TORPA-4810 file (N, C-alpha, C, O; in nm, 3 decimals):
<nodes>
NODE_1_0.084_-0.117_0.000_0.000_0.000_0.000_0.089_0.124_0.000_0.194_0.129_0.063_X
NODE_2_0.041_0.222_-0.073_0.116_0.346_-0.083_0.028_0.462_-0.040_-0.094_0.451_-0.029_X
NODE_3_0.093_0.574_-0.017_0.020_0.695_0.020_-0.081_0.728_-0.089_-0.049_0.725_-0.208_X
NODE_4_-0.202_0.759_-0.047_-0.308_0.790_-0.141_-0.399_0.671_-0.172_-0.506_0.690_-0.230_X
NODE_5_-0.358_0.549_-0.134_-0.441_0.431_-0.156_-0.555_0.427_-0.056_-0.552_0.495_0.047_X
NODE_6_-0.655_0.347_-0.087_-0.767_0.324_0.004_-0.780_0.175_0.027_-0.790_0.098_-0.069_X
NODE_7_-0.780_0.134_0.152_-0.802_-0.005_0.188_-0.952_-0.023_0.208_-1.014_0.048_0.288_X
NODE_8_-1.010_-0.118_0.136_-1.154_-0.143_0.146_-1.173_-0.273_0.223_-1.121_-0.378_0.185_X
NODE_9_-1.250_-0.264_0.332_-1.272_-0.379_0.420_-1.422_-0.398_0.437_-1.497_-0.301_0.446_X
NODE_10_-1.465_-0.524_0.441_-1.608_-0.552_0.451_-1.669_-0.492_0.577_-1.768_-0.419_0.569_X
NODE_11_-1.611_-0.521_0.694_-1.667_-0.467_0.818_-1.557_-0.448_0.921_-1.446_-0.499_0.907_X
NODE_12_-1.589_-0.373_1.024_-1.493_-0.339_1.129_-1.427_-0.462_1.191_-1.306_-0.463_1.214_X
NODE_13_-1.505_-0.565_1.217_-1.452_-0.681_1.288_-1.355_-0.763_1.204_-1.294_-0.857_1.256_X
NODE_14_-1.339_-0.732_1.077_-1.246_-0.805_0.990_-1.104_-0.751_1.000_-1.010_-0.817_0.956_X
NODE_15_-1.086_-0.633_1.056_-0.954_-0.571_1.059_-0.881_-0.593_1.190_-0.758_-0.600_1.192_X
NODE_16_-0.953_-0.603_1.301_-0.887_-0.619_1.430_-0.965_-0.709_1.523_-1.085_-0.731_1.505_X
NODE_17_-0.894_-0.762_1.623_-0.956_-0.854_1.718_-1.037_-0.781_1.825_-1.135_-0.833_1.878_X
NODE_18_-0.992_-0.660_1.856_-1.062_-0.583_1.959_-1.049_-0.435_1.925_-0.988_-0.398_1.825_X
NODE_19_-1.105_-0.353_2.009_-1.108_-0.209_1.984_-0.967_-0.152_1.972_-0.941_-0.070_1.884_X
NODE_20_-0.877_-0.194_2.060_-0.741_-0.141_2.057_-0.669_-0.178_1.927_-0.605_-0.093_1.865_X
NODE_21_-0.679_-0.304_1.886_-0.617_-0.347_1.760_-0.673_-0.270_1.641_-0.598_-0.225_1.554_X
NODE_22_-0.803_-0.255_1.640_-0.870_-0.187_1.530_-0.829_-0.040_1.523_-0.797_0.011_1.416_X
NODE_23_-0.831_0.025_1.636_-0.794_0.166_1.642_-0.649_0.185_1.598_-0.617_0.278_1.524_X
NODE_24_-0.562_0.097_1.646_-0.420_0.106_1.610_-0.400_0.084_1.460_-0.323_0.157_1.397_X
NODE_25_-0.467_-0.014_1.402_-0.453_-0.044_1.260_-0.499_0.075_1.174_-0.430_0.114_1.080_X
NODE_26_-0.614_0.130_1.207_-0.666_0.242_1.130_-0.575_0.364_1.145_-0.547_0.433_1.047_X
NODE_27_-0.530_0.391_1.266_-0.441_0.505_1.290_-0.309_0.489_1.215_-0.261_0.583_1.153_X
NODE_28_-0.252_0.369_1.220_-0.126_0.344_1.149_-0.141_0.366_0.999_-0.057_0.429_0.936_X
NODE_29_-0.249_0.314_0.943_-0.272_0.331_0.800_-0.294_0.478_0.766_-0.240_0.528_0.668_X
NODE_30_-0.374_0.547_0.846_-0.399_0.689_0.822_-0.271_0.772_0.833_-0.251_0.866_0.755_X
NODE_31_-0.186_0.738_0.928_-0.059_0.811_0.943_0.031_0.792_0.821_0.116_0.877_0.793_X
NODE_32_0.014_0.682_0.749_0.092_0.657_0.628_0.025_0.714_0.504_0.072_0.694_0.392_X
NODE_33_-0.087_0.786_0.524_-0.157_0.848_0.413_-0.251_0.755_0.340_-0.286_0.780_0.224_X
NODE_34_-0.292_0.648_0.405_-0.380_0.548_0.345_-0.517_0.559_0.409_-0.530_0.554_0.532_X
NODE_35_-0.620_0.573_0.327_-0.757_0.580_0.376_-0.809_0.439_0.402_-0.766_0.344_0.336_X
NODE_36_-0.901_0.426_0.497_-0.961_0.297_0.530_-1.112_0.310_0.515_-1.174_0.397_0.577_X
NODE_37_-1.170_0.224_0.433_-1.314_0.228_0.408_-1.377_0.097_0.455_-1.332_-0.011_0.419_X
NODE_38_-1.483_0.109_0.534_-1.558_-0.007_0.582_-1.692_-0.008_0.509_-1.772_0.084_0.523_X
NODE_39_-1.714_-0.112_0.430_-1.834_-0.119_0.346_-1.962_-0.135_0.426_-2.059_-0.063_0.403_X
NODE_40_-1.963_-0.228_0.519_-2.084_-0.259_0.594_-2.133_-0.140_0.675_-2.254_-0.115_0.684_X
NODE_41_-2.040_-0.066_0.733_-2.075_0.048_0.818_-2.085_0.179_0.739_-2.125_0.281_0.795_X
NODE_42_-2.048_0.176_0.610_-2.049_0.296_0.525_-1.965_0.407_0.588_-2.010_0.521_0.598_X
NODE_43_-1.843_0.374_0.629_-1.756_0.471_0.691_-1.619_0.469_0.623_-1.569_0.363_0.586_X
NODE_44_-1.560_0.587_0.608_-1.426_0.600_0.552_-1.345_0.688_0.646_-1.391_0.792_0.690_X
NODE_45_-1.222_0.644_0.675_-1.134_0.717_0.765_-1.009_0.757_0.688_-0.942_0.675_0.626_X
NODE_46_-0.979_0.886_0.695_-0.865_0.940_0.622_-0.759_0.997_0.714_-0.649_1.029_0.669_X
NODE_47_-0.789_1.011_0.840_-0.694_1.069_0.934_-0.736_1.206_0.981_-0.698_1.248_1.091_X
NODE_48_-0.814_1.277_0.901_-0.864_1.408_0.942_-1.015_1.401_0.963_-1.091_1.483_0.911_X
NODE_49_-1.055_1.302_1.041_-1.196_1.275_1.064_-1.250_1.362_1.177_-1.175_1.410_1.262_X
NODE_50_-1.381_1.382_1.176_-1.445_1.463_1.279_-1.456_1.386_1.410_-1.440_1.264_1.413_X
NODE_51_-1.484_1.457_1.515_-1.502_1.394_1.646_-1.619_1.296_1.644_-1.613_1.190_1.705_X
NODE_52_-1.724_1.333_1.572_-1.842_1.247_1.564_-1.808_1.117_1.491_-1.854_1.009_1.530_X
NODE_53_-1.730_1.126_1.386_-1.690_1.006_1.311_-1.607_0.914_1.398_-1.627_0.792_1.397_X
NODE_54_-1.514_0.970_1.474_-1.431_0.889_1.564_-1.516_0.826_1.674_-1.493_0.712_1.712_X
NODE_55_-1.615_0.900_1.724_-1.705_0.845_1.825_-1.782_0.726_1.769_-1.793_0.622_1.835_X
NODE_56_-1.837_0.741_1.649_-1.912_0.632_1.585_-1.822_0.510_1.562_-1.864_0.396_1.583_X
NODE_57_-1.700_0.536_1.520_-1.603_0.429_1.498_-1.579_0.352_1.627_-1.584_0.229_1.628_X
NODE_58_-1.553_0.424_1.736_-1.526_0.359_1.864_-1.647_0.282_1.915_-1.632_0.173_1.971_X
NODE_59_-1.766_0.337_1.896_-1.887_0.268_1.941_-1.909_0.140_1.861_-1.935_0.034_1.918_X
NODE_60_-1.899_0.149_1.729_-1.921_0.031_1.646_-1.813_-0.075_1.671_-1.843_-0.194_1.674_X
NODE_61_-1.690_-0.032_1.689_-1.582_-0.127_1.718_-1.604_-0.194_1.853_-1.577_-0.313_1.868_X
NODE_62_-1.654_-0.119_1.950_-1.682_-0.177_2.082_-1.793_-0.281_2.072_-1.785_-0.387_2.135_X
NODE_63_-1.896_-0.252_1.995_-2.004_-0.348_1.976_-1.954_-0.473_1.903_-1.995_-0.584_1.936_X
NODE_64_-1.866_-0.456_1.806_-1.811_-0.570_1.734_-1.728_-0.658_1.828_-1.735_-0.780_1.823_X
NODE_65_-1.649_-0.593_1.915_-1.569_-0.668_2.012_-1.660_-0.742_2.110_-1.634_-0.857_2.144_X
NODE_66_-1.766_-0.676_2.155_-1.861_-0.738_2.247_-1.929_-0.858_2.181_-1.943_-0.964_2.243_X
NODE_67_-1.971_-0.841_2.057_-2.036_-0.950_1.985_-1.942_-1.069_1.969_-1.983_-1.184_1.985_X
NODE_68_-1.816_-1.042_1.937_-1.718_-1.149_1.921_-1.697_-1.225_2.052_-1.684_-1.347_2.052_X
NODE_69_-1.693_-1.152_2.163_-1.675_-1.219_2.293_-1.796_-1.304_2.327_-1.782_-1.411_2.387_X
NODE_70_-1.915_-1.259_2.291_-2.036_-1.341_2.313_-2.031_-1.469_2.231_-2.068_-1.576_2.279_X
NODE_71_-1.986_-1.458_2.107_-1.975_-1.576_2.021_-1.878_-1.676_2.081_-1.908_-1.796_2.086_X
NODE_72_-1.762_-1.628_2.127_-1.663_-1.717_2.189_-1.719_-1.783_2.314_-1.696_-1.902_2.337_X
NODE_73_-1.793_-1.707_2.394_-1.852_-1.761_2.516_-1.953_-1.871_2.483_-1.953_-1.977_2.546_X
NODE_74_-2.038_-1.847_2.383_-2.137_-1.948_2.343_-2.068_-2.071_2.286_-2.114_-2.184_2.306_X
NODE_75_-1.959_-2.050_2.215_-1.886_-2.163_2.159_-1.828_-2.250_2.271_-1.837_-2.372_2.266_X
NODE_76_-1.768_-2.186_2.371_-1.713_-2.262_2.484_-1.822_-2.338_2.558_-1.803_-2.453_2.597_X
NODE_77_-1.938_-2.274_2.577_-2.050_-2.341_2.643_-2.097_-2.461_2.562_-2.126_-2.567_2.618_X
NODE_78_-2.105_-2.445_2.429_-2.147_-2.555_2.342_-2.050_-2.672_2.346_-2.092_-2.787_2.349_X
NODE_79_-1.921_-2.642_2.345_-1.821_-2.748_2.354_-1.829_-2.820_2.489_-1.820_-2.943_2.494_X
NODE_80_-1.846_-2.745_2.596_-1.857_-2.807_2.729_-1.979_-2.898_2.735_-1.972_-3.007_2.790_X
NODE_81_-2.091_-2.853_2.680_-2.213_-2.934_2.679_-2.194_-3.060_2.594_-2.237_-3.169_2.633_X
NODE_82_-2.130_-3.046_2.479_-2.105_-3.162_2.392_-2.013_-3.262_2.461_-2.034_-3.383_2.451_X
NODE_83_-1.911_-3.213_2.531_-1.821_-3.303_2.603_-1.895_-3.375_2.715_-1.872_-3.493_2.740_X
NODE_84_-1.983_-3.302_2.781_-2.060_-3.361_2.891_-2.151_-3.473_2.839_-2.169_-3.575_2.905_X
NODE_85_-2.209_-3.453_2.720_-2.296_-3.553_2.660_-2.216_-3.668_2.598_-2.272_-3.772_2.563_X
NODE_86_-2.085_-3.649_2.585_-2.001_-3.751_2.524_-1.996_-3.745_2.373_-1.944_-3.836_2.309_X
NODE_87_-2.049_-3.638_2.315_-2.053_-3.624_2.170_-1.916_-3.577_2.118_-1.871_-3.621_2.013_X
NODE_88_-1.853_-3.489_2.191_-1.724_-3.432_2.150_-1.614_-3.495_2.233_-1.610_-3.481_2.355_X
NODE_89_-1.526_-3.565_2.166_-1.419_-3.633_2.239_-1.282_-3.577_2.207_-1.183_-3.618_2.267_X
NODE_90_-1.276_-3.485_2.114_-1.146_-3.431_2.075_-1.080_-3.517_1.971_-1.140_-3.608_1.914_X
NODE_91_-0.955_-3.488_1.946_-0.880_-3.560_1.844_-0.836_-3.696_1.897_-0.804_-3.711_2.015_X
NODE_92_-0.834_-3.794_1.808_-0.788_-3.928_1.846_-0.637_-3.923_1.870_-0.567_-3.849_1.802_X
NODE_93_-0.586_-4.001_1.964_-0.442_-4.003_1.988_-0.367_-4.053_1.865_-0.416_-4.139_1.791_X
NODE_94_-0.248_-3.998_1.844_-0.167_-4.039_1.728_-0.113_-4.179_1.744_-0.097_-4.253_1.646_X
NODE_95_-0.083_-4.217_1.868_-0.026_-4.349_1.896_-0.112_-4.425_1.997_-0.179_-4.365_2.081_X
NODE_96_-0.109_-4.556_1.987_-0.178_-4.637_2.087_-0.095_-4.637_2.215_0.020_-4.592_2.214_X
NODE_97_-0.151_-4.687_2.322_-0.078_-4.693_2.450_0.047_-4.778_2.437_0.151_-4.746_2.495_X
NODE_98_0.037_-4.887_2.362_0.153_-4.976_2.343_0.263_-4.906_2.264_0.381_-4.915_2.299_X
NODE_99_0.224_-4.837_2.157_0.322_-4.764_2.077_0.391_-4.656_2.160_0.512_-4.637_2.150_X
NODE_100_0.314_-4.585_2.242_0.370_-4.480_2.326_0.470_-4.537_2.425_0.574_-4.477_2.451_X
NODE_101_0.439_-4.653_2.479_0.530_-4.718_2.574_0.661_-4.757_2.505_0.769_-4.735_2.560_X
NODE_102_0.651_-4.817_2.386_0.769_-4.855_2.310_0.851_-4.730_2.275_0.974_-4.731_2.283_X
NODE_103_0.783_-4.625_2.237_0.850_-4.500_2.203_0.931_-4.446_2.321_1.047_-4.408_2.305_X
NODE_104_0.869_-4.444_2.438_0.938_-4.394_2.558_1.061_-4.480_2.591_1.166_-4.426_2.627_X
NODE_105_1.047_-4.612_2.579_1.160_-4.702_2.609_1.276_-4.680_2.513_1.392_-4.682_2.553_X
NODE_106_1.244_-4.658_2.386_1.350_-4.639_2.287_1.412_-4.500_2.294_1.530_-4.483_2.263_X
NODE_107_1.334_-4.401_2.336_1.386_-4.264_2.343_1.472_-4.243_2.467_1.563_-4.161_2.466_X
NODE_108_1.444_-4.315_2.574_1.515_-4.297_2.700_1.667_-4.314_2.688_1.741_-4.231_2.739_X
NODE_109_1.716_-4.420_2.621_1.862_-4.435_2.612_1.928_-4.336_2.516_2.051_-4.331_2.509_X
NODE_110_1.851_-4.258_2.443_1.911_-4.156_2.358_1.900_-4.181_2.210_1.973_-4.121_2.132_X
NODE_111_1.809_-4.268_2.169_1.790_-4.292_2.026_1.744_-4.161_1.960_1.674_-4.082_2.024_X
NODE_112_1.783_-4.137_1.836_1.752_-4.011_1.769_1.602_-3.988_1.759_1.526_-4.073_1.713_X
NODE_113_1.562_-3.868_1.806_1.419_-3.836_1.810_1.359_-3.821_1.671_1.247_-3.865_1.646_X
NODE_114_1.433_-3.760_1.580_1.380_-3.740_1.445_1.355_-3.875_1.376_1.254_-3.892_1.308_X
NODE_115_1.447_-3.968_1.394_1.431_-4.102_1.334_1.310_-4.173_1.395_1.233_-4.238_1.324_X
NODE_116_1.294_-4.160_1.527_1.178_-4.222_1.593_1.048_-4.160_1.543_0.950_-4.231_1.517_X
NODE_117_1.047_-4.029_1.529_0.926_-3.960_1.481_0.888_-4.010_1.342_0.771_-4.036_1.315_X
NODE_118_0.987_-4.022_1.254_0.959_-4.073_1.119_0.907_-4.217_1.124_0.812_-4.252_1.053_X
NODE_119_0.969_-4.298_1.206_0.929_-4.439_1.215_0.785_-4.454_1.266_0.710_-4.537_1.216_X
NODE_120_0.749_-4.373_1.365_0.614_-4.383_1.423_0.511_-4.298_1.347_0.392_-4.305_1.376_X
NODE_121_0.557_-4.220_1.252_0.466_-4.140_1.170_0.405_-4.022_1.243_0.290_-3.987_1.220_X
NODE_122_0.483_-3.960_1.332_0.436_-3.843_1.406_0.538_-3.731_1.391_0.652_-3.754_1.349_X
NODE_123_0.497_-3.610_1.426_0.592_-3.499_1.424_0.683_-3.507_1.547_0.653_-3.579_1.642_X
NODE_124_0.793_-3.435_1.543_0.884_-3.436_1.658_0.816_-3.377_1.781_0.838_-3.424_1.893_X
NODE_125_0.733_-3.273_1.761_0.662_-3.213_1.874_0.569_-3.315_1.939_0.562_-3.323_2.061_X
NODE_126_0.498_-3.393_1.858_0.411_-3.498_1.912_0.493_-3.601_1.986_0.453_-3.646_2.094_X
NODE_127_0.606_-3.638_1.930_0.696_-3.734_1.996_0.737_-3.681_2.133_0.732_-3.755_2.231_X
NODE_128_0.777_-3.555_2.140_0.818_-3.498_2.269_0.702_-3.494_2.371_0.723_-3.511_2.491_X
NODE_129_0.581_-3.472_2.321_0.465_-3.473_2.410_0.445_-3.612_2.470_0.413_-3.625_2.588_X
NODE_130_0.463_-3.715_2.389_0.449_-3.851_2.441_0.562_-3.884_2.538_0.539_-3.956_2.635_X
NODE_131_0.681_-3.834_2.515_0.792_-3.861_2.605_0.770_-3.792_2.741_0.803_-3.849_2.845_X
NODE_132_0.715_-3.672_2.739_0.692_-3.596_2.863_0.585_-3.658_2.952_0.589_-3.643_3.074_X
NODE_133_0.489_-3.729_2.893_0.378_-3.783_2.974_0.407_-3.922_3.025_0.323_-3.980_3.095_X
</nodes>
């Protein structure tokens, strides 16, 4: 992006995670001479905006942040309910209990971790997680 360009974004919540991120992103772009246009809210920010425009921006961004937090809260509640019902069990383990035991025995004396990971078909990070438990 160069000075004089306009960034077109569908809505406020697409640019930042919260009010602070959003405000910082718009301010940074405006300081570089780049206008920011939000289609859904019909708002454009150029850096020399009125007090009323900034107030509307902050209010709408606050509502977007609030809405996002409600969505996350409902999602966590839904997952907890699904786990309680036994519907959601998470990801299946990469290795069986027997494979994990063999892996730990072979890794203990110092066998190369990368070679073990390839042999068992897991990433090195997964291998280390099995060794730690």
